[in-house]
N, C-alpha and C positions, 0 to 999 in steps of 0.2 A: 689213367683214365681208360687206357686201350684194356684192362682187364674187366672193366664196368662194360664197355661195348661188346667184348668178345662174350660177356657172359649174358648179357641181355640178347644180342642176337643169335644163340643157340635155343632158346626158347624165351620169346619174348613177354607172353603171358605168365607164366609162372615164375618166371625171374622178378619181373617188375613187380610182382604182387608181394615176392619174398622180400624184396626192398623196400616196400610200404610196409611192410609186417616189421622187418627190423627197426625203421627209422620210428613207427608207432608204439615199438617197444623202448625204444632210448627214450624218446619223449615221456611216457608214462613211467619209466622210473627217472626220470629227471625231476618232473613233478612230485614224484612220490619223496625223493632225496630234499626237494626243496620243502615241503610240508614238514617232514622231520628235523630239518635244520629249524624252520620258521617256530615250529614246536617247541624247542629243547630250549630256544631264545626267550619265546615267551612265556616258559614255564620259570625260567630264569628271571624274567623282569617282573613276572608275578609275586615270585618270593621277595624280590627288592621292594616292591611297592608293598607288600603286606609287613614287611618290617618297617618302612617308614610310615607307613599308618601308625603303627604302635606307637614310633617316636613321637610321632604329632601328637596322638592321644595322650603319652607321660608328658610332654610339654604344655599341654592345655591344663592337664592336671597340676601341673608345677605353677602355672600361672594362676590359676583358682585359689591356691593356697597363698601364692604370692599378694594376689589380690585381697584375701581376707587378712592375712598379716596387715598391709597397710590401710585396709580399713578401721583394723582395730586401731592402729597408732593415730589413725587421723583423730578418731574419736578422742583417744587418751591426749594428744596436742591440743583437741579444741577442750578439752575439760582444764587443761593446763592453761590454756588462755584466757578461758572466763576466770581462773582464780586470781591469775595475775593481773586481770582488768579490776578484778573487785578490791585486791589487796591495792593495787594503783588508785582506784578510787578513795579507800579508806586510808591511805597515806596522803594523797592531795587534802581531805576533809581534816586528817588530823595537822598538817601543816598550816592549813587556815585556822583551822581552832587552835593552835598553838595559844596564842595569846588570850584566846577563850577559856583557856581551863579553869579557870576559876571561876569562871561564868558557871558553865557545866557542872561544878563542883558545888557551888552555890544551889542550884537547881535541884541537882540531886536530892541535897539535903533538905530543902524546903520541901521537895516530893515526897521525901521520908517522913518531914513533920505534916504533911497532910494538906498542903497549900495548893490552892487551882491555879490553873493553867495561867489565868490573867494576872495573878499576884506574880506567879515566876517569871512571867515574862516582862512584868513592869519594874522588876527588881534586877533583871540579870541583862535584859536586852535583847533575849533570844528570840530567834524568830518559833511561832506556833509549831512549824514542823519538825524543829529540833527538841521542843519541849516535850511533845508528843510522846516520843519513844521514852522519853526520863519517865514520865509520869507512867507509861503503862508497864515499866520495869521498877522504878522506885516508890512509885507513888504507894499510897496505903486504900485501901477499896474500903 
């Protein structure tokens, strides 16, 4: 500290101004160094952000393609479900009409002979809803 006192006492105005200039230069250098350190860190972070943005875009594209695949599979499963429901209905109908197979065969034969809906219904005991498709496909026009 004595050095500073001796230095300032010889020429107080000049020496005080030179000390202020040195302190100012020191702070300017510290600010410039801080700026460059911040700039290098920010540029590194910007590169990392860019890489992350590209990775996120790639993930979004993968999710979209996965969504398309899943929607196609959903449609396929719905088609299978519809087919299975129809088969289940047909099996139930066949099981219910297993004892009436001879009636259906008789109804087909009568339709081939050109008999009317009422005649087939009275002979076989089948309902009009069951006889109409038989007449449509086996009846004579």
